[in-house]
N, C-alpha and C positions, 0 to 999 in steps of 0.2 A: 478269504472270499468275503467273510462276513464283514471285515474292516473296510474293504474296498466299497462294498454296496452301501454302507453307512455312510462314506465320504460323498459318493455319487448321490445318494438320496438327499444329504443335507445341502449340497450344492443346487440339486433341482428344486429342493424346497424353498431355498432362498431366493432363486430365480422366479419361482412360481409367486413367492410373497409380494416380492418388489413389483412384478407385473400387475399384480392384483391391487396394488397401494395398501397394503397389509404390513403393519410395523411389525418387526421381529422382536422388538424390546418392549412393546406395550405403550409406548409414549406418544409417538406421532407418525402417522403413515408416511411413506415415500411416495412422491409423485408418480402415477402409473406410468409404466414404461414397458414396451413389449420387449420380452426375452429375446437375447440374442440368438440366432441358429446355432445348433450343435455341429460338429464338435467343438466343446470348449477351447478358446484360445488362450494362450499364455500372455501374460503381459509384464514386463520388468519395469518398474518406475524407479528412477533414480533421483534422489531428493525428497525430503520429508517436511518442505514448507509448505505455505499455502498452495502453490502451484502443484507439487506432488500428491497432497492429500485430495485436492479436487479431483484430478486425474483419475486417482484411485478410487474415489467415490463414485463418479460417473461411469467408469468401468465396471466396477462391481455391481451396482445397479442394473447394468445390461447385460450382466452374466459371465464377463470375463473373468479368467482366473489371475489375480493380481498379486504380485509381490513386491513391497516397497522397502528400497534399501536408502538408508539415510545415515550418514556418517557421524552425527552428533546427536541431535535432539529432535523429536518430532514437534512441528511448528514452526521450526525455522526461526525467522526474525520475529515471529509473531507469539512466540511462547514465553510464558513466564519462567523465570530464572530464580530459583530459591537462593536466598542469602545463606552461604554454608555456614553452620554452627550457631545461627541466630536465635533458633527456638530454645526455649527453657521449660522446665517442670512441663513437660508432656505438650507444650503448644508447638505447632508447626512452624517451620522457617518463616521468615519475612519474605514477602514476594518481591522480587526485582524484575527487570524487563530490559529488552533492548532499546525500547522507546514505548511511550504510551501509545495506546491504540486510539484510533479516531476513525469513526464511520460516517462520512458527510451522506446527505440524504439522497445525493445522486446516485450513489453505489447501489447496483441493481444485482451483480452477479454473487457477490456474498451472502447479501440477505437470502437471495434464494436458496443458496447452499444451506445456510443457518435453518431455514424451515424444514428442512429435511434432517437435521440431526436431532434426536429425541433428547429432552431434558425432563427429569422429574417435575411434575406439577405444571409443565408449561404446554399450552395449547398447541403453539406455533414453535416448538422447540426452542433452539438456542436463540433464535430470532428476540424471543420474548424477553432474553437476557440485555438486550439493548434499551439504553435508557437516554432521554434527551439531555444534553447540556443546554441549559436556557440562556446562557449569556457568555460573551468572551470579553476580556480585558484587554486593552491596549496601553502596557505601562510605559511611561516615559520618566527620564532623569530629569530634565529641566521644566516639566510642564505638568499641567494635570493631566490624570489617566482619562481614558475614555472606556466605558462598559458599555457593551452592544448588545442588544437583546438578539438572540439567535431565532427568533420566530419569522415568520412571513412578515415582508417589508413591501411596502408600496401598494400601489393599485394596479388593477388590469389597464393595458394600455393598447390602442389600436392605431395609432402613428407614431412615426417615426419621432416626432418632437415628444409624444408621450414617454417613448423608450429613454430619450435622453433626461426628460424631467424626473421620471421615475427613479433610473438608475442615479443620475447624479445627486438627487437628494439623499438616497439612500447612502451613496458613497461620502458625501459632504458632512451628513449627520454622525455616521458610525466612524468615520476616519478623522474627524475635526480638520478638515483640510478647506481652503477658501472655495466657496461654490464656483468661482472662475476655474479651478484647477479640477474640479470634480466634473464641471460639464464637458471640460475639454477630454478627461479621461473616459466619461461616458460615450462621447463621440468616437474616441480611439476603439472601444469596445464595440461600438455600433459598426464601425469599419470591418473589424474582424467577424463579427456576428453575420454579416451580410455578404461575406467574402465566399465565392464558390469553392468547391474542394480542389479545382484546379489551381487558384491563387493561394489556398492555404498550403498546398505541397510545392507549388513552383515558385511561391514569393515569400510567404511568412515563414516556412520552414528554414529558409536560408538568410534569415534577417535576425539579429538578436533583439531580445525583448526591450531593451534600454533604447535602442534606435527606433524602434516600431512606437514607443510610447512617446519619443521626444524628451526623455527625462531631464537632459542637459538644460532646457530653457525653462525648467518649471520650478516651484517653490521648493524648499528643503521637505517640508513635510510630503510633498508628491514624490520627490525621489526616494525618500526614506521608505514611505508606505507602498506606494503602488508600482514602483520599479524594483527597489532593491529587497524588501522585506516579502513581497508576494512572491518572488522566485525563490529566495532562500529558505522560507519557511515551508513552501510545497516540496522543493525537489533538491534542496541543499544546493542551488546552483547559484552563479553570479549571473545579474541581469544583464551583463555585457557579453555573456556565452550562451545564455539559455534560449532555445529555439521559441519565436514568437509564436508559432503553430502550437507548440504544446503549452506554454503557459496562456495564450489566449483560450484555448479550448478549456482550460480549468478557470479562467476567468467567465467564461461563458456559462459554466455551472454555478459557481459561486456568486458573481456579481450580475451576470445577465439573467438571471432567473430568481429574482426576489419573491414570486408568488410560489416558489417551490412545485412548479407544474413538473408531471413526469417523475418526481421524486419517490423514494421509496419510503421515506419519513421525515422526519425533522432536519434541519440543514446540519446539525452536530448533533451525533449519538456516541456514547462510550457503553462499556460493558459494566455489568452491576457487580462484578467481582474480578480477582486475578483472572487474566485472560486465558490460562490453560484450564483453569477450574471452571470457567464459565462457557468456554468454547472449544478449546483444543483437546482437552481430555475426553468429553462427550464424543466429540467428532471420532477420535482414534475408536473409541469404544464401538460405535456405529459401524466404523469400518471393518472391525473384527468380526462383528455381527454380520456382516455382508460377505464374509470369507477371505478378506484380505489378509496377507501374511506380511509381518515386519521383520526386518532384519537390519542389525547395526552392521554397516558396512559403507565403505567408500569406493566408487567406482574410479578406475585409473584408466581403462582403455576400452575402446570399441575395435572390434576386429570386422573387417569388410571382406565379402565375398560377391564380387560384381556390384550390383547395385542394391546389396542388401547387407545389413548388419547381421553377421554370423554368430556373434556371441560378445559378451563384456568380461572384463577383466577387474577383479575387485584387488584393494590394497592387501588384503590377507592373503592373496594367491588363488583364490577361487575363482572360477568361471561361472557365468551366467548364461543359461540357455533360454530362449523365450521365441515366440513368434513375433511379438512386437517389442520395441523399446522406446519408452517416454523419457527424454532428458529434462528433468525438471529441476536442474541446478543453476545457481547464479551464473552471470555472464562470464565473469572472471574464472570460474571453474571449467565452464563448457569450451571456452576457446583455447584451454590447454589440453583438451581430449581430439583436437582436429589435426589428424596426422595426414601425410600426403596422399595416403589412399582414400581418405574421407575427402579432402579437398579435391582430388580429381573427379570425385563425383558431383560433389556440390561445392564447386570453386567459390560460390558467393559468401560463403561461411568465413573466409579468410577476412573479408571487411569488418567482422567483429573485433578484430584488433584495434579498430579506431574508435571503438564505443569507451567511452569516459566513465569512471567511478569514482567516487568520493565518499566523506564519512559524514554520516549522520546519526548519531548515536546518544543513548540515554544515560542519564545518572538519576538515583533517587535519594532523596533526603527524607529521613524518617524522624518525624516531629515529636515532641512531648506535648505539644498542644495542637487542636486543629487550624488548619490554616484558614486565614479568612481573607483570601485572595479575590476567587471569582468562583461563580458556579458553574465553571467551564474551564476553557482554555484560556491562558494568558499569554500574550507576546510581549516581549520585553525590547521595544523598538530601539532603543541606543546600545543595546547589550553587543560589544564586538563579537561575540561567538554566536549571535542569532539564536537566542534561547527562546523556548516556548515551555510552559509547563502547565500541569493539571494537579490540583489536589484531590487524590483518588478516594479517601474514606468517606466522603461525602455521597459519593454513588455506589458505595458497596455495603448495602444493608445487610445481605445475606453473609458476608464474609468480613464482618468488622475487623479492623486492625488490632484492637486491644486484644483480640484472642490468639494473636500471634507473636512470634518473639519473647520477649521476656515479659510482656503485658503492660509496657509502660509506653508503647507506640501509639499516639493517639492519630496521625495522619501520615500519608506518605506524598511529598511533591514530587512528582514524577517529571523530569526536565530533559527536553530533547536539546542537544547541541548541534546545531546545524551548519556552523563555520568552524572547522579545525585548522584555519590556514591564516587567520588574523590575530595579530598580537592581543592579549589580555590587558585588564587595568592593573594587575599587581605587579607581575614578573615582566611583563613585556613581551612574553613568549607566546607563540602560538600553542594551541591544545595538543597538536601533535608532537611538540617539542617538550610537553610537561610530563612529570610522573602523575600516578594516579592521585597522590596527596594534593599535588599542585591544581591538578584539574578540579579536584572537590573545592579546594579553598578559593579558586578563581571564579568559577561558576556561583558558588554562594555569595561571593562578593559582588558580582554583576548582579545578582537577584536583589540582594539588599539596597543596591544603588537605586534600583527602580521601585522598591516597595516603601512606602511611607504610611504613617497614621496607623490606622487598624489593620492594614495588611502587612504591616512592618514583621520582618524576621529577624529575630533577635538570636544572638550566639548561644544562648542558653536554651533556646528552644529545639536546637539540634542534638538529637539521640545519636544517630550514625549516617552512614550513607553507603551507597552500592554503586560502583560503575559497572556499566556492561561488561560481562566476562570475555566477550570477544575482542575486548581491547587488551593487547598484551606488549611486554617489553622484552628484548634481548639483554644479552649479558652488558652490552655497550649502552643500554639505556634508549634504544630505537625502538620506536612504538610501531605496532601493526594493528589492523583490525582485520579479523576474520570475516566480517560481514559489511562490507563497503555497499555504496547505493549506486545504481546506475543513474547517469545525469543525462539528461536531454539536450545535447548541445546543439548549435546551430549545423543543421546539414546532417545530423546523426540517423535520421530515418533511414536514409540510403543503405546504412551499414547496419542496420537491423534485419534479421532474417524471417521469412515466413515460417510457419510451424513445420510444414511438410514440403519435401522436395524430391529430389531424384534418388535419395537413399530411401527404397520403398518401406521400409517398416522402422524407421527412424523419425520421431515425432518430438519437437522442440517445445517445452511448456514454460520457460521462464519469463520473468517480467521484462525481458530485453526483446521478446518476440513482438513482432508488429500486432498491434491490438489497437480497438477504438479507443480505449482508456489512455492509452500513451502516455503511461507514467509508471515509475517504480513503486508500485502500491500493492497492498493485499488485493484490491480490486483488478487490477492488471493482471496480477499473477493468476486469478481466479479465471478471469476472461481468456488467458493465453491457453490456460489448461482445457477448458472447454473447446476451444478451437482445435487443439491438438486431438483430443478425443474424438471429435467429429471427423476429422481427417483419417482417424484410425478406423472409424467405423465405415468408412467408405471403402478403404482398402481392404478390410476384413471382409466385406460384403455382408455386413451384419443389417438386419431389419429392424434393429432397436430404434427408437425414437432418437433424434439428434438432440444434443445440449442446446439449451436456449442461450442465446448471445443477444445482449441488449445495446442498444445505441445510445451515446450521450443525447442529452436534450439539446435540442434547437428549436429556436422559437418559429412556429408554424407561420406567424404573421411576417416574419422576414423572408420567407421562402420565395415570395415572387422577386425580391431584390437579390437574393443570391441566384436566381434564373438569369436575371440582367447581367449579374456580374460575370457569368460563364460568358457571355458575349463579349463583353468589354473586356476581360483578360486574354481572349483570344485575340482580341484586335491590337493589343499592346496598351490598353488604356487603364488608368487606375479606377480603384472603386470609387462609385458615384459620391460617397460619403467622405473621402479621403482628401478632404480641402482645409485649409487653415480655418480655425474656430475661434 
């Protein structure tokens, strides 16, 4: 009896503390939330990436009893991955990762969560571990590179001509493309920004980005930078396949908002240390404080009884019984769980088979001297594998790299490979056809081809490298990727499900769910999880405060034109600015 009373008291204590805004770790207070009504309801969360951790966080703050099941490692694609055996003489292993972290200023959900994760010495929790990356570099093989300040750009505008001039000037200056091309692209962005929702979903969702921007008739720089590079770097997609609605919405944030209006912070932010140390580990600790239980397990099946999930089956043979089930696994995992019984109740889930995934994965190069490339991200414009990178140590004052590995590593150049399907410059093979060693040599060569002068990478700079452990090879040498990325192809919105449907106690929380962010990102995963929790609160009859859900920025000055476009679209007319420029 004493043990049972102790458990109940702790649970009640945690709910009361969170409801009052009191931190149970003494570092930062949680946002005040009314506790859910008793009896306590049990929730099983499957998947421990950003979506799963977000769902567990929001539910635990509201007094639910949460158990999270993760098959591999908490944090998912966002976690750090220690380089096995790299530590010497008591030093920790070097930090690797699936890909470098990037927190654009328009992210709102992730920062809101970060403020509720305590971190020693930080008034705003983990959020204070975000630091600005003040510049970006666009590196080229055959011409001079461009370094772009990542601060506010342009001036306030009140007219359409001001918009064109401001955005066009920013694009022309930062991308080094002819002003005529920049003005043309600014007008295409204006067309999208003044389009009503009905046109965005009915027309632009079904049009490829390359066709929308008219890339075929523009300069080489235009085609490379504003058509191909923008899509590949953002979503690992091809401009002839990517949905204009998705890419346009991202352009609305990055290029149509030079004044950072509505942003949470600067345009480009990174963490001040390895991801797990600066964010994921403190997050897990916070969830444990809130009473969340973690189990290493993989979901293999969901049992159905009428319009409810009656239980879940794990790979180790165990079964899970809960009141509610949150599925926060990736799309390629979720769609393998849809049995005829599930599809009989939610037939729309069958459309998920049409969703496309591809590879966007990282490799880290550990260097014997600090990289002098950029104080932020670098895009390698002419690289066949669509590479981007960031030199990490300059942003890690709290956890410098010389204190790790064998003590001789002074920097980590973290590189994302966004195109695994185009032949490289050494062997003529695609990344998917290469061995790990070949991938390392190819990426290094493509970097070297772009970087000259003080930014040059010399072979003797290279200490070692680490390729994301999610990439593997079978006995025949065929490669596989355990962590592919959802690609927003033309018309794919129709195949994406909403978070909750006819299965009363099943809630979907992956980044493939329909969200406002509409991109396979940490932000999209966080928003999807919040939407799932809100639906669960409705089903559970909870009186707890609903999760905050933020909208993407839209220029208020253009709202009257979007209203006019509603009538034009209904009448079958083009957008008023969709004319030759």
